[in-house]
PDB file of N, CA, C and O in Angstrom:
ATOM      1  N   MET A   1     -45.979  42.080  -5.921  1.00  0.00           N
ATOM      2  CA  MET A   1     -45.879  40.575  -5.923  1.00  0.00           C
ATOM      3  C   MET A   1     -44.342  40.182  -5.803  1.00  0.00           C
ATOM      4  O   MET A   1     -43.453  40.952  -6.167  1.00  0.00           O
ATOM      5  N   SER A   2     -44.112  38.984  -5.291  1.00  0.00           N
ATOM      6  CA  SER A   2     -42.766  38.551  -5.052  1.00  0.00           C
ATOM      7  C   SER A   2     -42.359  37.881  -6.467  1.00  0.00           C
ATOM      8  O   SER A   2     -43.169  37.562  -7.336  1.00  0.00           O
ATOM      9  N   SER A   3     -40.999  37.732  -6.538  1.00  0.00           N
ATOM     10  CA  SER A   3     -40.371  37.143  -7.848  1.00  0.00           C
ATOM     11  C   SER A   3     -40.383  35.663  -7.820  1.00  0.00           C
ATOM     12  O   SER A   3     -40.529  35.071  -8.889  1.00  0.00           O
ATOM     13  N   ARG A   4     -40.247  35.003  -6.726  1.00  0.00           N
ATOM     14  CA  ARG A   4     -40.042  33.583  -6.640  1.00  0.00           C
ATOM     15  C   ARG A   4     -41.500  32.940  -6.956  1.00  0.00           C
ATOM     16  O   ARG A   4     -42.547  33.393  -6.494  1.00  0.00           O
ATOM     17  N   PRO A   5     -41.407  31.859  -7.780  1.00  0.00           N
ATOM     18  CA  PRO A   5     -42.735  31.204  -8.140  1.00  0.00           C
ATOM     19  C   PRO A   5     -43.478  30.782  -6.948  1.00  0.00           C
ATOM     20  O   PRO A   5     -44.693  30.978  -6.952  1.00  0.00           O
ATOM     21  N   SER A   6     -42.895  30.198  -5.862  1.00  0.00           N
ATOM     22  CA  SER A   6     -43.557  29.697  -4.705  1.00  0.00           C
ATOM     23  C   SER A   6     -44.144  30.819  -4.003  1.00  0.00           C
ATOM     24  O   SER A   6     -45.272  30.672  -3.532  1.00  0.00           O
ATOM     25  N   GLU A   7     -43.488  32.007  -3.856  1.00  0.00           N
ATOM     26  CA  GLU A   7     -44.048  33.134  -3.208  1.00  0.00           C
ATOM     27  C   GLU A   7     -45.234  33.725  -4.004  1.00  0.00           C
ATOM     28  O   GLU A   7     -46.195  34.201  -3.400  1.00  0.00           O
ATOM     29  N   ASN A   8     -45.173  33.698  -5.407  1.00  0.00           N
ATOM     30  CA  ASN A   8     -46.197  34.126  -6.137  1.00  0.00           C
ATOM     31  C   ASN A   8     -47.582  33.239  -5.907  1.00  0.00           C
ATOM     32  O   ASN A   8     -48.692  33.747  -5.750  1.00  0.00           O
ATOM     33  N   ALA A   9     -47.324  31.923  -5.916  1.00  0.00           N
ATOM     34  CA  ALA A   9     -48.405  30.958  -5.563  1.00  0.00           C
ATOM     35  C   ALA A   9     -49.073  31.307  -4.171  1.00  0.00           C
ATOM     36  O   ALA A   9     -50.295  31.309  -4.019  1.00  0.00           O
ATOM     37  N   ILE A  10     -48.166  31.603  -3.168  1.00  0.00           N
ATOM     38  CA  ILE A  10     -48.759  31.954  -1.916  1.00  0.00           C
ATOM     39  C   ILE A  10     -49.533  33.149  -2.019  1.00  0.00           C
ATOM     40  O   ILE A  10     -50.619  33.191  -1.441  1.00  0.00           O
ATOM     41  N   ASP A  11     -49.065  34.257  -2.766  1.00  0.00           N
ATOM     42  CA  ASP A  11     -49.753  35.511  -2.855  1.00  0.00           C
ATOM     43  C   ASP A  11     -51.054  35.219  -3.511  1.00  0.00           C
ATOM     44  O   ASP A  11     -52.047  35.779  -3.048  1.00  0.00           O
ATOM     45  N   ARG A  12     -51.189  34.395  -4.553  1.00  0.00           N
ATOM     46  CA  ARG A  12     -52.414  34.037  -5.329  1.00  0.00           C
ATOM     47  C   ARG A  12     -53.431  33.427  -4.277  1.00  0.00           C
ATOM     48  O   ARG A  12     -54.570  33.853  -4.088  1.00  0.00           O
ATOM     49  N   ILE A  13     -52.853  32.396  -3.642  1.00  0.00           N
ATOM     50  CA  ILE A  13     -53.776  31.694  -2.660  1.00  0.00           C
ATOM     51  C   ILE A  13     -54.436  32.696  -1.696  1.00  0.00           C
ATOM     52  O   ILE A  13     -55.653  32.739  -1.519  1.00  0.00           O
ATOM     53  N   VAL A  14     -53.554  33.490  -1.093  1.00  0.00           N
ATOM     54  CA  VAL A  14     -54.042  34.406  -0.021  1.00  0.00           C
ATOM     55  C   VAL A  14     -55.108  35.514  -0.790  1.00  0.00           C
ATOM     56  O   VAL A  14     -56.153  35.897  -0.265  1.00  0.00           O
ATOM     57  N   ALA A  15     -54.688  35.890  -1.963  1.00  0.00           N
ATOM     58  CA  ALA A  15     -55.623  36.762  -2.740  1.00  0.00           C
ATOM     59  C   ALA A  15     -56.945  36.094  -2.974  1.00  0.00           C
ATOM     60  O   ALA A  15     -57.992  36.718  -2.800  1.00  0.00           O
ATOM     61  N   SER A  16     -56.924  34.733  -3.397  1.00  0.00           N
ATOM     62  CA  SER A  16     -58.132  34.179  -3.714  1.00  0.00           C
ATOM     63  C   SER A  16     -59.043  34.054  -2.398  1.00  0.00           C
ATOM     64  O   SER A  16     -60.253  33.882  -2.543  1.00  0.00           O
ATOM     65  N   CYS A  17     -58.502  34.136  -1.169  1.00  0.00           N
ATOM     66  CA  CYS A  17     -59.303  34.136   0.066  1.00  0.00           C
ATOM     67  C   CYS A  17     -59.480  35.546   0.579  1.00  0.00           C
ATOM     68  O   CYS A  17     -59.745  35.765   1.761  1.00  0.00           O
ATOM     69  N   ASN A  18     -59.328  36.516  -0.340  1.00  0.00           N
ATOM     70  CA  ASN A  18     -59.665  37.974   0.119  1.00  0.00           C
ATOM     71  C   ASN A  18     -58.690  38.380   1.173  1.00  0.00           C
ATOM     72  O   ASN A  18     -59.041  39.051   2.144  1.00  0.00           O
ATOM     73  N   GLY A  19     -57.422  37.960   0.975  1.00  0.00           N
ATOM     74  CA  GLY A  19     -56.404  38.501   2.023  1.00  0.00           C
ATOM     75  C   GLY A  19     -56.474  37.809   3.398  1.00  0.00           C
ATOM     76  O   GLY A  19     -55.655  38.130   4.259  1.00  0.00           O
ATOM     77  N   ASP A  20     -57.433  36.855   3.653  1.00  0.00           N
ATOM     78  CA  ASP A  20     -57.604  36.208   4.851  1.00  0.00           C
ATOM     79  C   ASP A  20     -56.644  34.952   4.991  1.00  0.00           C
ATOM     80  O   ASP A  20     -56.883  33.856   4.484  1.00  0.00           O
ATOM     81  N   LEU A  21     -55.526  35.262   5.749  1.00  0.00           N
ATOM     82  CA  LEU A  21     -54.582  34.222   5.982  1.00  0.00           C
ATOM     83  C   LEU A  21     -55.040  33.000   6.556  1.00  0.00           C
ATOM     84  O   LEU A  21     -54.577  31.929   6.163  1.00  0.00           O
ATOM     85  N   HIS A  22     -55.962  33.065   7.509  1.00  0.00           N
ATOM     86  CA  HIS A  22     -56.541  31.952   8.276  1.00  0.00           C
ATOM     87  C   HIS A  22     -57.365  31.189   7.188  1.00  0.00           C
ATOM     88  O   HIS A  22     -57.231  29.966   7.148  1.00  0.00           O
ATOM     89  N   GLY A  23     -58.192  31.791   6.317  1.00  0.00           N
ATOM     90  CA  GLY A  23     -58.848  31.072   5.277  1.00  0.00           C
ATOM     91  C   GLY A  23     -58.007  30.475   4.301  1.00  0.00           C
ATOM     92  O   GLY A  23     -58.330  29.417   3.761  1.00  0.00           O
ATOM     93  N   ALA A  24     -56.871  31.118   4.013  1.00  0.00           N
ATOM     94  CA  ALA A  24     -55.917  30.509   3.025  1.00  0.00           C
ATOM     95  C   ALA A  24     -55.426  29.250   3.629  1.00  0.00           C
ATOM     96  O   ALA A  24     -55.548  28.212   2.978  1.00  0.00           O
ATOM     97  N   LEU A  25     -54.870  29.229   4.834  1.00  0.00           N
ATOM     98  CA  LEU A  25     -54.370  28.190   5.562  1.00  0.00           C
ATOM     99  C   LEU A  25     -55.465  26.956   5.597  1.00  0.00           C
ATOM    100  O   LEU A  25     -55.195  25.793   5.296  1.00  0.00           O
ATOM    101  N   ARG A  26     -56.591  27.379   5.971  1.00  0.00           N
ATOM    102  CA  ARG A  26     -57.624  26.171   5.962  1.00  0.00           C
ATOM    103  C   ARG A  26     -57.799  25.573   4.623  1.00  0.00           C
ATOM    104  O   ARG A  26     -57.931  24.356   4.499  1.00  0.00           O
ATOM    105  N   ALA A  27     -57.806  26.442   3.539  1.00  0.00           N
ATOM    106  CA  ALA A  27     -58.045  25.893   2.415  1.00  0.00           C
ATOM    107  C   ALA A  27     -56.838  24.948   1.805  1.00  0.00           C
ATOM    108  O   ALA A  27     -57.039  24.000   1.047  1.00  0.00           O
ATOM    109  N   LEU A  28     -55.719  25.325   2.213  1.00  0.00           N
ATOM    110  CA  LEU A  28     -54.485  24.545   1.863  1.00  0.00           C
ATOM    111  C   LEU A  28     -54.497  23.137   2.732  1.00  0.00           C
ATOM    112  O   LEU A  28     -54.198  22.040   2.258  1.00  0.00           O
ATOM    113  N   LEU A  29     -54.879  23.371   4.024  1.00  0.00           N
ATOM    114  CA  LEU A  29     -55.043  22.108   4.754  1.00  0.00           C
ATOM    115  C   LEU A  29     -56.010  21.239   4.200  1.00  0.00           C
ATOM    116  O   LEU A  29     -55.705  20.048   4.143  1.00  0.00           O
ATOM    117  N   LEU A  30     -57.251  21.640   3.727  1.00  0.00           N
ATOM    118  CA  LEU A  30     -58.216  20.842   3.063  1.00  0.00           C
ATOM    119  C   LEU A  30     -57.641  20.114   1.901  1.00  0.00           C
ATOM    120  O   LEU A  30     -57.748  18.899   1.741  1.00  0.00           O
ATOM    121  N   VAL A  31     -56.965  21.008   1.025  1.00  0.00           N
ATOM    122  CA  VAL A  31     -56.341  20.325  -0.163  1.00  0.00           C
ATOM    123  C   VAL A  31     -55.270  19.274   0.191  1.00  0.00           C
ATOM    124  O   VAL A  31     -55.132  18.259  -0.491  1.00  0.00           O
ATOM    125  N   ASN A  32     -54.540  19.536   1.240  1.00  0.00           N
ATOM    126  CA  ASN A  32     -53.548  18.620   1.558  1.00  0.00           C
ATOM    127  C   ASN A  32     -54.159  17.296   2.021  1.00  0.00           C
ATOM    128  O   ASN A  32     -53.678  16.214   1.685  1.00  0.00           O
ATOM    129  N   GLU A  33     -55.305  17.426   2.856  1.00  0.00           N
ATOM    130  CA  GLU A  33     -55.951  16.219   3.300  1.00  0.00           C
ATOM    131  C   GLU A  33     -56.581  15.414   2.160  1.00  0.00           C
ATOM    132  O   GLU A  33     -56.595  14.183   2.196  1.00  0.00           O
ATOM    133  N   GLN A  34     -57.064  16.069   1.220  1.00  0.00           N
ATOM    134  CA  GLN A  34     -57.597  15.286  -0.045  1.00  0.00           C
ATOM    135  C   GLN A  34     -56.537  14.601  -0.738  1.00  0.00           C
ATOM    136  O   GLN A  34     -56.724  13.467  -1.179  1.00  0.00           O
ATOM    137  N   LEU A  35     -55.253  15.301  -0.890  1.00  0.00           N
ATOM    138  CA  LEU A  35     -54.204  14.683  -1.557  1.00  0.00           C
ATOM    139  C   LEU A  35     -53.751  13.554  -0.875  1.00  0.00           C
ATOM    140  O   LEU A  35     -53.491  12.532  -1.511  1.00  0.00           O
ATOM    141  N   GLU A  36     -53.605  13.610   0.509  1.00  0.00           N
ATOM    142  CA  GLU A  36     -53.139  12.491   1.321  1.00  0.00           C
ATOM    143  C   GLU A  36     -54.219  11.380   1.223  1.00  0.00           C
ATOM    144  O   GLU A  36     -53.795  10.224   1.204  1.00  0.00           O
ATOM    145  N   ALA A  37     -55.486  11.568   1.162  1.00  0.00           N
ATOM    146  CA  ALA A  37     -56.383  10.470   0.879  1.00  0.00           C
ATOM    147  C   ALA A  37     -56.281   9.836  -0.366  1.00  0.00           C
ATOM    148  O   ALA A  37     -56.475   8.621  -0.413  1.00  0.00           O
ATOM    149  N   GLU A  38     -55.977  10.533  -1.497  1.00  0.00           N
ATOM    150  CA  GLU A  38     -55.897   9.996  -2.712  1.00  0.00           C
ATOM    151  C   GLU A  38     -54.559   9.170  -2.742  1.00  0.00           C
ATOM    152  O   GLU A  38     -54.545   8.102  -3.353  1.00  0.00           O
ATOM    153  N   LEU A  39     -53.418   9.639  -2.091  1.00  0.00           N
ATOM    154  CA  LEU A  39     -52.248   8.964  -2.091  1.00  0.00           C
ATOM    155  C   LEU A  39     -52.433   7.560  -1.396  1.00  0.00           C
ATOM    156  O   LEU A  39     -51.873   6.552  -1.828  1.00  0.00           O
ATOM    157  N   GLN A  40     -53.253   7.563  -0.295  1.00  0.00           N
ATOM    158  CA  GLN A  40     -53.556   6.344   0.474  1.00  0.00           C
ATOM    159  C   GLN A  40     -54.260   5.375  -0.450  1.00  0.00           C
ATOM    160  O   GLN A  40     -53.962   4.180  -0.427  1.00  0.00           O
ATOM    161  N   GLN A  41     -55.241   5.886  -1.313  1.00  0.00           N
ATOM    162  CA  GLN A  41     -55.980   5.049  -2.126  1.00  0.00           C
ATOM    163  C   GLN A  41     -55.033   4.397  -3.116  1.00  0.00           C
ATOM    164  O   GLN A  41     -55.166   3.215  -3.433  1.00  0.00           O
ATOM    165  N   LEU A  42     -53.998   5.238  -3.641  1.00  0.00           N
ATOM    166  CA  LEU A  42     -52.958   4.756  -4.614  1.00  0.00           C
ATOM    167  C   LEU A  42     -52.205   3.651  -3.850  1.00  0.00           C
ATOM    168  O   LEU A  42     -52.112   2.548  -4.388  1.00  0.00           O
ATOM    169  N   TYR A  43     -51.739   3.832  -2.808  1.00  0.00           N
ATOM    170  CA  TYR A  43     -50.960   2.965  -2.009  1.00  0.00           C
ATOM    171  C   TYR A  43     -51.700   1.627  -1.755  1.00  0.00           C
ATOM    172  O   TYR A  43     -51.061   0.576  -1.810  1.00  0.00           O
ATOM    173  N   ALA A  44     -52.997   1.631  -1.485  1.00  0.00           N
ATOM    174  CA  ALA A  44     -53.876   0.451  -1.404  1.00  0.00           C
ATOM    175  C   ALA A  44     -54.021  -0.288  -2.707  1.00  0.00           C
ATOM    176  O   ALA A  44     -53.978  -1.517  -2.764  1.00  0.00           O
ATOM    177  N   ALA A  45     -54.201   0.524  -3.796  1.00  0.00           N
ATOM    178  CA  ALA A  45     -54.392  -0.117  -5.070  1.00  0.00           C
ATOM    179  C   ALA A  45     -53.049  -0.824  -5.511  1.00  0.00           C
ATOM    180  O   ALA A  45     -53.104  -1.883  -6.135  1.00  0.00           O
ATOM    181  N   VAL A  46     -52.010  -0.318  -5.230  1.00  0.00           N
ATOM    182  CA  VAL A  46     -50.776  -0.914  -5.584  1.00  0.00           C
ATOM    183  C   VAL A  46     -50.494  -2.169  -4.805  1.00  0.00           C
ATOM    184  O   VAL A  46     -50.076  -3.205  -5.321  1.00  0.00           O
ATOM    185  N   ALA A  47     -50.793  -1.976  -3.321  1.00  0.00           N
ATOM    186  CA  ALA A  47     -50.561  -3.196  -2.521  1.00  0.00           C
ATOM    187  C   ALA A  47     -51.448  -4.400  -2.933  1.00  0.00           C
ATOM    188  O   ALA A  47     -51.069  -5.550  -2.707  1.00  0.00           O
ATOM    189  N   LEU A  48     -52.702  -4.115  -3.574  1.00  0.00           N
ATOM    190  CA  LEU A  48     -53.511  -5.159  -3.892  1.00  0.00           C
ATOM    191  C   LEU A  48     -53.203  -5.650  -5.334  1.00  0.00           C
ATOM    192  O   LEU A  48     -53.932  -6.472  -5.890  1.00  0.00           O
ATOM    193  N   GLY A  49     -52.119  -5.129  -5.910  1.00  0.00           N
ATOM    194  CA  GLY A  49     -51.730  -5.496  -7.345  1.00  0.00           C
ATOM    195  C   GLY A  49     -52.690  -4.969  -8.505  1.00  0.00           C
ATOM    196  O   GLY A  49     -53.027  -5.588  -9.515  1.00  0.00           O
ATOM    197  N   GLY A  50     -53.030  -3.750  -8.140  1.00  0.00           N
ATOM    198  CA  GLY A  50     -53.996  -2.953  -9.025  1.00  0.00           C
ATOM    199  C   GLY A  50     -53.261  -2.718 -10.440  1.00  0.00           C
ATOM    200  O   GLY A  50     -52.335  -3.442 -10.806  1.00  0.00           O
ATOM    201  N   PRO A  51     -53.702  -1.757 -11.119  1.00  0.00           N
ATOM    202  CA  PRO A  51     -53.281  -1.436 -12.415  1.00  0.00           C
ATOM    203  C   PRO A  51     -51.682  -1.084 -12.617  1.00  0.00           C
ATOM    204  O   PRO A  51     -51.129  -0.921 -13.705  1.00  0.00           O
ATOM    205  N   PHE A  52     -51.125  -1.013 -11.433  1.00  0.00           N
ATOM    206  CA  PHE A  52     -49.776  -0.502 -11.488  1.00  0.00           C
ATOM    207  C   PHE A  52     -48.750  -1.709 -11.197  1.00  0.00           C
ATOM    208  O   PHE A  52     -47.594  -1.433 -10.874  1.00  0.00           O
ATOM    209  N   GLU A  53     -49.139  -2.945 -11.304  1.00  0.00           N
ATOM    210  CA  GLU A  53     -48.283  -4.021 -10.971  1.00  0.00           C
ATOM    211  C   GLU A  53     -47.181  -4.054 -12.160  1.00  0.00           C
ATOM    212  O   GLU A  53     -47.287  -3.443 -13.224  1.00  0.00           O
ATOM    213  N   HIS A  54     -46.236  -4.784 -11.818  1.00  0.00           N
ATOM    214  CA  HIS A  54     -45.015  -4.890 -12.696  1.00  0.00           C
ATOM    215  C   HIS A  54     -45.355  -5.285 -14.001  1.00  0.00           C
ATOM    216  O   HIS A  54     -46.132  -6.234 -14.112  1.00  0.00           O
ATOM    217  N   GLY A  55     -44.920  -4.736 -15.008  1.00  0.00           N
ATOM    218  CA  GLY A  55     -45.101  -5.033 -16.474  1.00  0.00           C
ATOM    219  C   GLY A  55     -46.301  -4.421 -16.987  1.00  0.00           C
ATOM    220  O   GLY A  55     -46.551  -4.621 -18.176  1.00  0.00           O
ATOM    221  N   SER A  56     -47.127  -3.679 -16.274  1.00  0.00           N
ATOM    222  CA  SER A  56     -48.272  -3.091 -16.744  1.00  0.00           C
ATOM    223  C   SER A  56     -47.970  -1.986 -17.776  1.00  0.00           C
ATOM    224  O   SER A  56     -46.980  -1.259 -17.686  1.00  0.00           O
ATOM    225  N   GLU A  57     -48.875  -1.905 -18.753  1.00  0.00           N
ATOM    226  CA  GLU A  57     -48.682  -0.741 -19.741  1.00  0.00           C
ATOM    227  C   GLU A  57     -49.559   0.298 -19.502  1.00  0.00           C
ATOM    228  O   GLU A  57     -49.666   1.181 -20.354  1.00  0.00           O
ATOM    229  N   VAL A  58     -50.265   0.342 -18.388  1.00  0.00           N
ATOM    230  CA  VAL A  58     -51.314   1.368 -18.097  1.00  0.00           C
ATOM    231  C   VAL A  58     -50.606   2.822 -18.166  1.00  0.00           C
ATOM    232  O   VAL A  58     -51.159   3.756 -18.746  1.00  0.00           O
ATOM    233  N   LEU A  59     -49.457   2.941 -17.591  1.00  0.00           N
ATOM    234  CA  LEU A  59     -48.754   4.313 -17.567  1.00  0.00           C
ATOM    235  C   LEU A  59     -47.921   4.540 -18.636  1.00  0.00           C
ATOM    236  O   LEU A  59     -47.206   5.540 -18.569  1.00  0.00           O
ATOM    237  N   HIS A  60     -47.849   3.798 -19.662  1.00  0.00           N
ATOM    238  CA  HIS A  60     -46.867   4.022 -20.769  1.00  0.00           C
ATOM    239  C   HIS A  60     -47.655   4.555 -21.991  1.00  0.00           C
ATOM    240  O   HIS A  60     -47.065   4.819 -23.039  1.00  0.00           O
TER     241      HIS A  60
END
């Protein structure tokens, strides 16, 4: 295993896909797409003055 944390994470992801690099990339792309969708939902909530409007104590 590599010593850098990011390289260790890559090694774990590939290992979880039984060494299949194509499968590991597919899994990472799917996770990235999900995170992007969640980020868009967050942007939409903020734009509509959701729970993150100025002065809200939701995050405190």
